[in-house]
C-alpha positions in Angstrom: -44.6 8.4 6.6 -42.0 5.8 7.5 -38.9 6.6 9.6 -36.8 6.4 6.5 -39.0 8.9 4.6 -39.0 11.3 7.6 -35.2 11.3 7.8 -34.8 11.6 4.1 -37.1 14.6 3.9 -35.2 16.3 6.8 -31.8 15.6 5.3 -32.8 17.0 1.9 -34.1 20.1 3.6 -31.0 20.7 5.8 -27.9 18.9 4.4 -25.9 19.6 1.3 -24.5 16.1 0.5 -21.0 15.7 -1.0 -20.2 14.7 -4.6 -23.9 15.0 -5.4 -26.3 16.8 -7.7 -29.0 17.3 -5.0 -31.8 17.4 -7.5 -31.2 13.7 -8.3 -32.5 12.8 -4.9 -36.0 13.7 -6.1 -35.9 10.3 -8.0 -33.0 8.4 -6.2 -33.8 8.7 -2.5 -31.1 9.0 0.1 -30.7 6.0 2.4 -31.0 7.2 6.0 -28.7 4.9 8.1 -29.6 4.2 11.7 -26.8 1.9 12.7 -24.0 -0.3 11.4 -22.2 -3.4 12.5 -19.6 -5.5 10.8 -20.3 -5.7 7.0 -23.8 -4.2 7.3 -25.5 -0.8 7.3 -29.1 -0.7 8.6 -31.6 1.9 7.8 -34.5 3.2 10.0 -36.9 0.7 8.4 -34.6 -2.2 9.3 -33.3 -2.9 5.8 -29.7 -4.0 5.7 -27.0 -3.2 3.1 -23.8 -5.2 2.6 -21.1 -2.5 2.4 -19.0 -3.5 -0.6 -17.1 -0.2 -0.8 -16.0 0.2 2.8 -18.1 3.4 3.0 -16.0 5.3 0.5 -12.9 3.1 1.2 -12.4 4.1 4.8 -13.6 1.1 6.7 -10.9 -1.6 7.0 -12.3 -3.9 9.7 -16.0 -3.6 9.6 -18.3 -1.1 11.3 -18.1 -0.8 15.0 -15.0 -2.9 15.5 -14.6 -3.4 19.2 -10.8 -3.0 19.4 -11.0 0.4 17.7 -14.0 1.5 19.6 -12.5 0.5 22.9 -9.3 2.4 22.1 -11.3 5.6 21.5 -13.3 5.1 24.7 -10.2 4.6 26.7 -8.6 7.7 25.2 -11.8 9.7 26.1 -11.0 9.1 29.8 -7.6 10.9 29.6 -7.5 13.4 26.8 -9.8 14.2 23.9 -7.8 16.9 22.2 -5.1 19.5 22.8 -3.6 21.8 20.2 -0.4 20.5 18.7 1.2 23.9 18.4 3.4 24.1 21.5 2.0 20.8 23.0 2.2 17.1 22.3 0.6 13.9 23.7 1.1 10.2 23.9 -1.1 9.0 21.0 0.4 11.4 18.4 4.0 10.5 19.4 3.4 6.8 19.4 1.5 6.9 16.1 4.3 8.9 14.5 6.9 6.5 15.7 5.1 3.5 14.4 4.4 5.0 11.0 8.0 6.0 10.7 9.1 2.4 11.4 6.6 1.0 8.9 7.3 3.4 6.1 11.0 4.3 6.5 9.9 8.0 6.5 9.6 10.3 9.5 8.3 13.5 11.1 4.6 12.9 10.6 2.5 16.1 9.8 -1.2 15.6 10.4 -4.3 16.9 8.7 -8.0 16.0 8.7 -8.6 14.3 5.3 -7.1 13.2 2.1 -7.3 16.6 0.3 -5.6 18.2 3.3 -2.7 15.7 3.1 -2.3 16.5 -0.6 -2.2 20.3 0.2 0.4 19.7 2.9 2.6 17.6 0.6 2.4 20.1 -2.3 3.1 23.1 0.0 6.0 21.2 1.7 7.6 20.4 -1.7 7.2 23.9 -3.0 8.6 25.5 0.2 11.5 23.0 0.3 12.8 24.3 -3.0 12.4 27.9 -1.8 14.4 27.1 1.3 17.2 25.4 -0.6 17.6 28.3 -3.0 15.8 27.0 -6.1 12.6 29.2 -6.2 12.1 28.4 -9.9 10.9 24.9 -9.0 7.2 25.6 -8.4 5.2 23.4 -10.8 3.7 19.9 -10.3 3.3 16.9 -12.5 0.5 14.4 -12.3 -0.9 11.5 -14.3 -3.7 11.7 -16.8 -6.9 10.7 -14.9 -5.4 11.5 -11.6 -7.4 12.4 -8.5 -5.9 13.9 -5.4 -8.7 15.8 -3.7 -11.0 18.8 -4.2 -9.4 21.7 -2.4 -7.8 24.3 -4.7 -4.2 23.0 -4.6 -5.4 19.3 -4.9 -7.6 20.1 -7.8 -4.7 21.6 -9.7 -3.1 18.1 -9.8 -6.4 16.4 -10.4 -7.4 15.4 -13.9 -11.1 14.6 -13.6 -12.9 17.3 -15.5 -16.2 16.8 -13.7 -14.5 18.1 -10.5 -11.9 20.5 -11.8 -13.3 22.3 -14.9 -15.6 24.6 -13.1 -12.8 25.9 -10.9 -10.2 26.2 -13.6 -9.8 30.0 -13.2 -8.8 29.4 -9.6 -6.2 26.7 -10.3 -2.5 26.9 -10.9 -2.2 24.7 -14.0 0.0 21.6 -13.6 1.7 19.4 -16.1 0.2 16.0 -17.2 1.9 12.8 -18.3 0.3 9.7 -19.7 -1.1 7.1 -17.2 0.5 3.7 -17.2 -3.0 2.2 -17.3 -2.5 -1.5 -18.1 -5.7 -1.4 -20.2 -3.7 0.6 -22.8 -1.6 -2.4 -23.7 -1.4 -3.0 -27.4 -1.4 -6.4 -28.9 1.5 -8.3 -27.6 2.3 -5.8 -24.9 2.3 -6.5 -21.1 1.4 -4.1 -18.3 5.1 -3.6 -17.8 5.5 -2.5 -21.4 2.8 0.2 -20.9 4.6 1.3 -17.7 7.9 1.7 -19.7 6.1 3.8 -22.4 4.5 6.0 -19.8 7.9 6.4 -18.0 9.5 7.4 -21.2 7.0 10.2 -21.6 7.7 11.3 -18.0 11.4 11.3 -18.8 10.9 13.5 -21.8 9.0 16.0 -19.7 11.4 16.0 -16.9 14.4 16.4 -19.2 12.9 19.6 -20.7 11.3 21.1 -17.6 12.9 19.7 -14.4 14.3 23.2 -13.6 10.7 24.4 -13.0 9.2 21.2 -11.5 8.9 20.7 -7.8 7.3 17.3 -7.6 5.6 14.4 -9.4 2.4 13.2 -7.6 1.0 9.7 -8.2 -1.6 7.3 -6.9 0.6 4.2 -6.5 -0.7 1.1 -8.4 -4.4 2.2 -8.6 -5.9 5.5 -9.8 -9.2 5.4 -8.0 -11.5 8.1 -9.4 -10.2 7.5 -12.9 -12.1 4.2 -12.7 -9.8 2.0 -10.6 -7.0 2.2 -13.2 -4.4 -0.4 -12.3 -0.8 -0.5 -13.5 2.5 -2.3 -13.1 4.7 -1.5 -10.1 7.6 -1.0 -12.6 6.2 2.5 -13.3 6.9 3.5 -9.7 10.4 2.1 -9.9 11.2 4.0 -13.0 9.5 7.2 -11.8 11.6 7.1 -8.6 14.8 6.8 -10.7 13.8 9.7 -12.9 12.8 11.9 -10.0 16.2 11.3 -8.4 18.0 11.9 -11.7 16.3 15.2 -12.3 16.0 16.4 -8.7 12.2 16.3 -8.5 10.3 15.1 -5.5 8.0 12.1 -5.7 4.8 12.4 -3.7 2.9 9.1 -3.2 -0.8 9.7 -2.6 -1.7 6.5 -0.8 -4.8 8.0 0.7 -7.0 5.3 -0.9 -4.5 2.5 -1.5 -2.5 2.5 1.8 -3.1 0.2 4.8 -3.2 -3.1 2.8 -5.6 -2.3 0.0 -3.2 -3.4 -2.7 -1.8 -6.4 -0.8 1.1 -4.7 1.0 0.8 -2.2 3.8 1.8 0.6 1.4 1.5 0.2 -2.3 5.0 1.6 -2.9 6.5 -1.4 -1.3 5.6 -3.5 -4.4 8.0 -1.3 -6.4 10.7 -1.4 -3.7 10.8 2.4 -3.4 10.4 5.2 -0.9 8.7 8.4 -1.9 9.8 11.8 -0.6 6.3 12.4 0.7 3.8 9.7 1.7 0.1 10.9 2.0 -2.2 8.7 4.2 -5.8 9.0 5.2 -9.1 7.0 4.7 -8.3 3.6 6.3 -5.9 5.1 8.8 -8.5 5.1 11.6 -10.5 2.2 10.3 -13.3 4.5 9.3 -14.0 5.8 12.8 -12.6 9.4 12.8 -11.2 11.8 10.2 -7.4 11.9 10.1 -4.7 12.3 7.5 -0.9 12.3 7.6 2.1 13.2 5.5 5.4 11.5 6.1 8.6 12.9 4.6 12.3 12.3 4.3 14.9 13.6 6.8 16.3 15.8 4.1 13.0 17.5 3.6 12.6 18.1 7.3 16.1 19.4 7.6 15.4 22.1 5.0 12.8 23.7 7.3 14.8 23.4 10.5 16.1 26.9 11.1 16.2 30.0 13.4 14.2 31.9 10.8 10.4 31.4 11.5 9.5 31.9 7.9 11.6 28.9 6.9 9.4 26.7 9.1 6.3 24.9 7.8 3.5 27.0 9.3 0.5 25.1 7.9 -2.0 24.2 10.6 -5.5 23.5 11.5 -7.2 23.3 14.9 -7.6 19.6 15.2 -4.1 18.6 13.9 -3.1 15.3 15.5 -6.3 14.8 17.4 -5.8 12.4 20.3 -8.9 10.4 19.7 -8.2 9.9 16.0 -4.6 8.9 16.8 -5.8 6.4 19.3 -8.0 4.9 16.7 -5.1 4.7 14.2 -2.9 3.0 16.8 -5.7 0.4 17.3 -5.8 -0.2 13.5 -2.0 -0.9 13.5 -2.5 -3.2 16.4 -5.1 -5.2 14.4 -2.7 -5.5 11.5 -0.1 -7.0 13.8 -2.3 -9.1 16.0 -4.3 -10.7 13.2 -1.5 -10.9 10.5 -4.0 -9.1 8.2 -1.8 -8.9 5.2 -1.1 -12.6 5.1 -4.8 -13.4 5.8 -5.9 -11.1 3.0 -3.6 -12.8 0.4 -5.6 -16.1 1.0 -8.9 -14.3 1.1 -8.3 -12.4 -2.1 -7.4 -15.5 -4.0 -10.7 -17.1 -2.9 -12.7 -14.0 -3.7 -11.1 -13.7 -7.1 -12.3 -17.2 -7.9 -15.8 -16.4 -6.7 -15.9 -13.4 -9.0 -14.8 -15.3 -12.1 -18.5 -15.8 -13.3 -18.8 -12.0 -13.1 -15.6 -11.6 -15.2 -17.1 -14.0 -17.8 -20.3 -12.0 -18.1 -20.8 -10.9 -21.8 -21.1 -7.2 -20.7 -17.8 -7.2 -18.6 -14.6 -5.8 -20.0 -11.1 -5.6 -18.5 -11.8 -7.4 -15.2 -8.9 -6.6 -13.0 -7.7 -7.1 -9.4 -5.0 -6.1 -7.0 -4.9 -6.9 -3.3 -8.4 -6.3 -1.9 -9.6 -4.3 -4.9 -11.6 -5.6 -7.8 -12.9 -3.7 -10.8 -14.3 -4.2 -14.3 -15.7 -2.0 -17.1 -19.2 -2.5 -18.4 -20.1 -2.4 -22.1 -23.4 -0.5 -22.1 -25.0 2.4 -24.0 -26.9 3.5 -20.9 -25.9 7.0 -19.9 -27.4 6.5 -16.5 -25.6 3.2 -15.9 -23.8 4.2 -12.7 -27.0 5.6 -11.0 -29.2 2.7 -12.2 -26.7 0.1 -11.0 -26.2 1.8 -7.7 -30.0 1.9 -7.1 -30.4 -1.7 -8.3 -27.8 -3.0 -6.0 -29.4 -1.2 -3.1 -32.7 -2.8 -3.8 -30.8 -6.1 -3.6 -29.2 -5.2 -0.3 -25.7 -4.4 -1.6 -23.8 -1.1 -1.5 -21.7 -0.7 -4.7 -21.2 2.7 -6.3 -19.8 2.6 -9.8 -17.5 5.2 -11.2 -19.0 5.9 -14.6 -19.2 2.5 -16.3 -16.6 0.9 -14.0 -17.9 -1.3 -11.2 -15.6 -1.9 -8.3 -15.5 -3.7 -5.0 -13.3 -2.6 -2.1 -14.8 -4.3 0.9 -13.8 -4.3 4.5 -11.2 -7.0 5.2 -13.7 -9.0 7.4 -15.9 -10.0 4.4 -16.5 -13.7 4.2 -17.1 -16.1 1.3 -20.8 -16.1 1.8 -21.0 -12.3 1.6 -18.8 -12.2 -1.4 -20.9 -14.8 -3.1 -24.0 -12.8 -2.4 -22.4 -9.7 -3.9 -21.2 -11.6 -6.9 -24.7 -13.1 -7.5 -26.3 -9.7 -7.2 -23.8 -8.1 -9.6 -24.5 -10.7 -12.2 -28.3 -10.2 -11.8 -27.9 -6.4 -12.2 -25.7 -6.8 -15.2 -28.3 -9.0 -16.8 -30.9 -6.3 -16.0 -29.0 -3.3 -17.1 -26.2 -4.0 -19.5 -28.5 -4.5 -22.5 -30.4 -1.3 -21.6 -33.6 -3.1 -20.7 -35.6 -2.4 -17.6 -36.8 -4.9 -15.1 -37.4 -5.6 -11.4 -34.6 -6.3 -9.0 -34.6 -9.6 -7.3 -35.2 -9.9 -3.5 -32.6 -8.2 -1.2 -29.6 -10.0 0.2 -30.2 -11.5 3.6 
């Protein structure tokens, strides 16, 4: 038995893996990873995999980046953690100050992951309206196809039936409005036209129900789990205006799209708006440690500032504002400044977009799209197992890409170079040739 097979057997016997029907691993083996460096993951049999999805969108600067690693090591020598109730520490203060300067929002509240950030923002919005004497505002609006996490509150504003339907009896039903998905453009329409249509539907809903609505929650510019749905920034501009007009909070879930993924540090910048709540996670620590954060307006914070304890925001968890995670996040922000990452990514994205044009021209590809450092396309295929088969085929070629249904996407670490992108592009075309017509076949040799 190889080392890979041994670790695979032990993991299947002991670990319940996320977002997985475990029985599938009888035929699609887990990949036991022994180490990672830069763009590559390496298994116990020394096979390498080029990480084209940043290990579920968290890894901004490659695996094991020395600046982030050294920041964590240095923090270990002074303070690993202290509870944030009744105490504070240097990394959490400095990180909160820097995020406030960058976002225009303040008073960071920390959690452990994206779903936690969603829960925090929903609870804050709900509690705000209670505190200001409008207890009837207790419903939430989200976009069709939205995804905001899988805890109970987050699932209530998630519109992915695979995740939410089973738990429907537990959920407080929210309101849905049409997505501004640019793919919905009719003949002669632009993405901005679709955004206007979707905003008109939102306006109709708010006009009728604003007295019972606490907040609208959106994934700015890109709806990830819906299949990398991309839309025009105009929708965010119009949504901000409507939320202001009807006194409804705007929650921006930038858990996946923050920290440069769409070309600006925060996606909302492209619409020239500030939300009432900004949810951050994933790339915030460069993929090293779990951390999430919710930033809010001064007006929201002021509504909780009172002598009455029950008017305070009493949400908590033991590792809130962990010092090691905050140190990693500070190092991430240092890298953005030191290396002028956003400007460098603009140049890199233009080149990568050109490299992917032969993929865009493949006869099975539909709706090739791109924003910032995210690329996606839909595949015309009758294969019900396309996602699983494409994922396995790419692994056999040495590339990690994990389709969402029949949507293939790339969200690589920012350190990817032209050679690596070309390797991924060539492997994608070969897999499309193998799978899109429904035929079988043998994968080509793995990437170097």
